[in-house]
C-alpha positions in Angstrom: -19.2 -13.6 20.3 -21.8 -11.6 22.2 -21.2 -7.8 22.3 -20.7 -6.4 25.7 -19.1 -3.3 27.3 -15.6 -4.7 26.7 -16.0 -5.3 23.0 -15.2 -3.1 20.1 -17.4 -2.9 17.0 -15.6 -2.9 13.7 -17.7 -1.8 10.7 -16.1 -2.8 7.4 -16.0 -5.4 4.7 -14.3 -8.8 4.4 -12.7 -7.7 1.1 -11.7 -4.2 2.1 -8.1 -3.3 2.0 -8.2 -0.9 4.9 -10.6 -3.1 7.0 -8.1 -6.0 6.6 -5.4 -3.9 8.2 -7.4 -3.0 11.3 -9.0 -6.5 11.7 -5.5 -8.1 11.7 -4.4 -5.6 14.3 -7.3 -6.3 16.6 -6.8 -10.1 16.3 -3.1 -10.0 16.9 -3.4 -7.6 19.9 -6.1 -9.8 21.4 -8.7 -7.0 21.6 -12.2 -8.5 21.5 -14.4 -7.2 18.7 -17.4 -8.0 16.7 -17.4 -7.1 13.0 -20.5 -5.8 11.3 -21.0 -5.2 7.6 -21.0 -1.6 6.5 -24.0 -2.2 4.3 -26.5 -2.4 7.1 -29.0 0.3 8.1 -27.2 0.8 11.4 -24.1 2.0 9.7 -26.0 4.0 7.1 -28.3 5.8 9.5 -26.1 6.1 12.7 -22.4 6.0 11.7 -22.3 7.7 8.3 -23.9 11.0 9.5 -21.4 11.3 12.3 -18.4 10.5 10.1 -19.6 12.8 7.3 -19.1 10.4 4.4 -19.4 6.7 3.6 -15.9 5.3 4.4 -14.5 2.2 6.1 -13.3 1.0 8.5 -14.9 2.5 11.5 -14.5 1.4 15.1 -17.0 2.1 17.9 -15.2 1.8 21.2 -16.9 0.2 24.3 -17.6 3.8 25.5 -19.3 4.7 22.2 -16.4 6.8 20.7 -16.0 6.6 16.9 -12.6 6.0 15.4 -12.0 6.1 11.6 -9.0 5.5 9.4 -6.7 2.5 9.8 -3.7 4.5 11.0 -5.6 6.6 13.4 -7.4 3.6 14.8 -4.2 1.7 15.5 -2.7 4.9 17.1 -5.7 5.3 19.3 -5.8 1.6 20.4 -2.1 1.5 21.1 -2.5 4.5 23.3 -5.5 3.1 25.1 -4.1 -0.4 25.7 -0.3 -0.5 25.3 1.1 2.5 27.2 2.8 0.0 29.5 3.3 -2.6 26.8 0.6 -4.8 28.2 0.0 -6.1 24.7 3.6 -6.8 24.0 6.1 -4.7 22.0 4.7 -1.6 20.5 3.7 -1.8 16.8 5.5 1.5 16.2 9.1 1.1 17.3 11.5 3.9 18.1 14.7 4.8 16.2 15.6 3.8 12.7 13.2 0.8 12.6 10.4 3.2 13.4 11.2 5.3 10.4 11.3 2.2 8.2 8.0 1.0 9.7 6.3 4.2 8.7 7.8 4.1 5.2 6.5 0.6 4.6 3.1 1.7 6.0 2.9 4.4 3.4 4.0 2.2 0.6 1.6 -0.6 1.6 -1.3 1.8 2.0 -0.8 3.8 -1.2 2.0 2.3 -3.3 0.4 -1.0 -3.9 -2.9 0.3 -5.1 -2.2 -0.4 -8.8 -1.7 -4.2 -8.4 -4.4 -4.4 -5.8 -7.0 -2.8 -8.1 -5.7 -4.5 -11.3 -5.8 -8.1 -9.9 -9.2 -7.6 -8.4 -11.0 -6.0 -11.3 -9.4 -7.3 -14.5 -9.7 -11.0 -14.0 -13.5 -11.5 -14.0 -13.4 -15.1 -15.2 -11.7 -16.0 -11.9 -12.8 -13.3 -9.5 -16.3 -12.1 -10.3 -18.5 -14.7 -8.7 -16.4 -14.4 -5.5 -16.5 -10.6 -5.5 -20.3 -10.6 -6.0 -20.6 -12.5 -2.7 -17.9 -10.5 -0.9 -19.6 -7.2 -1.8 -22.8 -8.2 -0.1 -21.1 -6.9 3.1 -21.6 -3.3 1.8 -24.7 -3.6 -0.2 -28.2 -3.0 1.3 -29.6 -6.0 3.0 -32.8 -7.8 1.7 -32.4 -7.0 -2.0 -33.8 -9.4 -4.6 -31.3 -11.2 -6.7 -32.0 -8.8 -9.6 -31.6 -5.7 -7.4 -28.5 -7.2 -5.8 -26.9 -7.7 -9.2 -27.7 -4.1 -10.1 -26.3 -2.8 -6.9 -23.1 -4.8 -7.4 -22.7 -3.6 -10.9 -23.0 0.0 -9.7 -20.6 -0.5 -6.8 -18.1 -2.5 -8.8 -18.3 0.1 -11.6 -17.2 2.8 -9.1 -14.3 0.7 -8.0 -13.2 0.0 -11.6 -13.3 3.8 -12.2 -11.2 4.3 -9.0 -8.7 1.8 -10.3 -8.3 3.9 -13.5 -7.5 6.9 -11.3 -4.5 4.9 -9.9 -3.2 4.2 -13.4 -4.9 0.8 -13.9 -5.6 1.1 -17.6 -5.0 -1.5 -20.3 -1.8 0.1 -21.6 -0.3 -0.4 -18.1 -1.5 -4.0 -17.4 1.7 -5.8 -18.4 3.9 -3.3 -16.6 1.8 -3.6 -13.4 2.0 -7.4 -13.5 5.8 -7.5 -14.1 6.3 -5.0 -11.3 4.1 -6.8 -8.9 5.7 -10.2 -9.6 9.1 -8.7 -9.1 7.9 -7.3 -5.7 6.5 -10.7 -4.7 9.9 -12.3 -5.5 11.7 -9.7 -3.3 9.2 -10.2 -0.4 9.4 -13.9 -0.7 13.2 -13.9 -0.3 12.7 -11.6 2.8 10.1 -13.8 4.5 12.2 -16.9 4.0 14.6 -15.3 6.5 12.3 -13.5 8.9 8.7 -14.0 10.2 7.8 -10.3 10.0 9.0 -7.3 8.0 11.4 -5.9 10.6 12.2 -8.9 12.7 10.4 -11.2 15.2 7.1 -9.3 15.6 4.8 -7.2 13.4 5.1 -3.4 13.2 3.0 -0.7 11.4 4.9 -1.6 8.3 3.5 -5.2 8.4 0.0 -3.9 8.8 0.4 -1.4 6.0 1.6 -4.1 3.6 -1.1 -6.5 4.7 -3.8 -4.1 3.6 -3.4 -4.8 -0.2 -1.6 -8.2 0.3 -4.5 -9.8 2.1 -8.0 -8.7 1.1 -7.2 -8.0 -2.6 -4.0 -9.9 -3.4 -4.1 -12.8 -0.9 -7.9 -13.5 -0.9 -9.4 -12.8 -4.3 -9.1 -16.0 -6.3 -6.7 -15.1 -9.2 -4.1 -13.2 -7.2 -4.3 -15.6 -4.2 -3.3 -18.5 -6.5 -0.5 -16.4 -8.0 0.8 -15.6 -4.5 0.6 -19.2 -3.4 2.4 -20.4 -6.5 5.3 -17.9 -6.7 5.5 -16.5 -3.1 4.4 -19.2 -0.6 6.3 -17.6 2.3 4.5 -14.3 1.6 1.2 -16.2 1.7 2.3 -17.8 5.0 3.0 -14.4 6.4 -0.5 -13.3 5.3 -1.9 -16.2 7.4 0.4 -15.4 10.3 -0.7 -11.7 10.3 -4.3 -12.8 10.5 -3.8 -15.3 13.3 -4.7 -14.2 16.9 -2.3 -16.8 18.3 1.4 -17.1 17.8 2.4 -19.6 15.1 5.4 -21.7 16.1 6.4 -23.0 12.8 7.7 -19.8 11.3 11.3 -19.2 10.4 13.3 -17.6 13.3 14.9 -14.3 12.8 18.6 -13.8 13.6 17.5 -11.0 16.0 15.8 -13.4 18.4 12.9 -11.7 20.0 13.6 -8.2 18.7 13.9 -6.2 15.5 16.8 -5.8 13.2 19.7 -3.8 14.6 20.5 -0.6 12.7 23.9 -1.9 11.7 22.6 -5.3 10.6 19.8 -4.6 8.2 19.5 -7.6 5.9 20.1 -7.3 2.2 16.6 -8.6 1.5 15.1 -5.5 3.3 17.4 -3.2 1.4 16.3 -4.8 -1.8 12.7 -4.0 -0.9 13.6 -0.4 -0.2 15.3 -0.2 -3.6 12.1 -1.5 -5.1 10.0 1.2 -3.4 12.4 3.9 -4.8 12.0 2.5 -8.3 8.3 1.8 -8.2 6.7 4.4 -5.9 9.1 7.4 -5.6 8.3 8.8 -9.1 4.7 9.0 -8.1 5.4 10.4 -4.7 7.6 13.1 -6.1 5.1 14.1 -8.8 2.3 14.3 -6.2 4.5 16.4 -4.0 5.3 18.9 -6.8 1.7 19.0 -7.8 0.4 19.5 -4.3 2.9 22.3 -3.4 2.0 24.1 -6.6 -1.7 23.7 -5.7 -1.1 25.1 -2.3 0.7 28.1 -3.8 -2.2 28.7 -6.1 -4.6 28.5 -3.2 -3.0 30.6 -0.5 -6.3 31.5 1.2 -7.3 28.0 2.2 -8.8 28.2 5.6 -7.1 26.2 8.3 -9.2 23.2 9.2 -10.7 22.7 5.8 -9.6 20.8 2.7 -9.9 23.9 0.5 -12.5 22.2 -1.8 -16.2 22.8 -2.3 -16.9 19.3 -0.9 -15.4 18.9 2.6 -15.4 15.1 2.1 -13.5 15.2 -1.2 -10.2 13.3 -1.1 -8.5 14.3 -4.4 -7.2 17.7 -5.5 -6.2 16.9 -9.1 -4.2 14.6 -11.3 -0.4 14.3 -11.7 1.5 12.8 -14.6 4.9 11.1 -14.2 7.1 8.5 -15.8 6.6 5.0 -14.4 8.2 1.8 -15.8 9.1 3.6 -19.1 5.7 5.1 -19.7 3.8 8.2 -18.7 0.9 7.6 -16.4 -1.5 9.9 -14.6 -2.9 9.3 -11.1 -5.2 11.1 -8.6 -3.4 13.3 -6.1 -4.7 12.8 -2.5 -3.4 14.9 0.4 -4.0 11.9 2.7 -0.8 10.4 1.4 1.1 13.3 2.9 -0.6 12.7 6.2 1.1 9.3 6.2 4.4 10.7 4.8 4.5 13.3 7.7 4.8 10.4 10.1 8.0 9.3 8.3 9.3 12.8 8.6 8.4 13.2 12.2 9.9 9.8 13.2 13.1 10.8 11.4 13.3 14.2 13.1 13.2 12.4 16.5 16.4 10.4 15.8 19.6 11.1 17.5 22.7 12.1 15.6 24.0 8.5 15.1 20.6 7.2 14.0 20.2 10.2 11.6 23.5 9.5 9.9 22.6 5.8 9.6 19.2 6.6 8.1 20.9 9.0 5.6 23.4 6.4 4.5 20.7 3.8 4.1 18.2 5.9 2.2 20.9 7.6 0.1 22.0 4.1 -0.9 18.6 3.3 -2.4 17.6 6.9 -3.4 14.7 7.2 -0.9 15.8 10.4 1.0 13.2 12.5 -0.8 10.5 10.7 1.2 12.0 12.2 4.3 13.3 15.5 3.0 10.5 16.7 0.7 7.8 18.4 2.8 4.9 20.6 1.9 4.4 24.2 3.0 1.4 23.1 5.0 0.7 20.0 7.0 -2.3 17.7 6.5 -4.3 16.9 9.6 -7.5 15.0 10.3 -10.4 16.8 11.9 -13.9 15.4 12.4 -12.8 12.3 10.4 -11.8 14.4 7.3 -8.4 15.3 5.9 -7.8 19.1 6.3 -4.9 21.6 6.0 -3.3 23.0 9.2 
């Protein structure tokens, strides 16, 4: 594809969780783009200084505007191209399905980081040769083999350290694997009945789940084989989400060309919500308590800043909580509340009947805290950084 004035530029990495989410969106929406690796001099010298940190994905619009962060990118492109539904149904639906879409987007983006990091970095016999090649996207070009190996060891070492900050330590490996295989089983049962998460077309929830379930868990050798073996319909969904064309051989949803109706949410989707409550809610609640206490101990944080010495820093501390019968500690990132606020805002826009249906549904699985628990200050994004209002 030759780049021209109508083409977007996507800077990212083939194996990047968040790049995978944006790439799939561009493909399915039929928006022309060229993808460039984030290891090149152009990204380093032109894009990073404007963004303020090395982070992917980044989009450059045909007009030269920079967009960063998967959720913000999709928001911006939907607003640019789909105000009149020229691309088809909006990826962010209204009503109850909209709340659920945001909820799954949060869980996909943040709640599946443990299995994503574990299955990438703790199966070197199967994954390492593949990962060395994949990481060339973000390593400087033109390195000798020796220098390339050194650069990969440094970069992969940082990623392994990041995995530990999400609770990926040897004591938790067995619990992570059991939890993930249980999740795959629930998702497999769901995708046997419906082509996409909430019905006949993908929403933000699908793109949120795709982030970990494609680049890490559906592409790296060991977890890809695991998915193919025990969850073939999930693997087929991964392929469907990455296809620019419609695939005619998928299972039809009982909702025809729409999303599930509020009063007819399938049991398989409720089982997935129940899993989120069990697997992710303890972490969310612990992070919420920690962050609120942190805000109360730092009342003088200037609006429009992150309250830290480094304006690009993403974590404010570590929270400990019980997960799967053990205490684990994970890094607390205000960005997660930026995503959670979308759930809260979508819920606040519901009418009385929809609000009551949401309450009944989330009470039945114990997920109301994700809607009800809010911080004393909101998280915003300013100049590509997470900041406090």
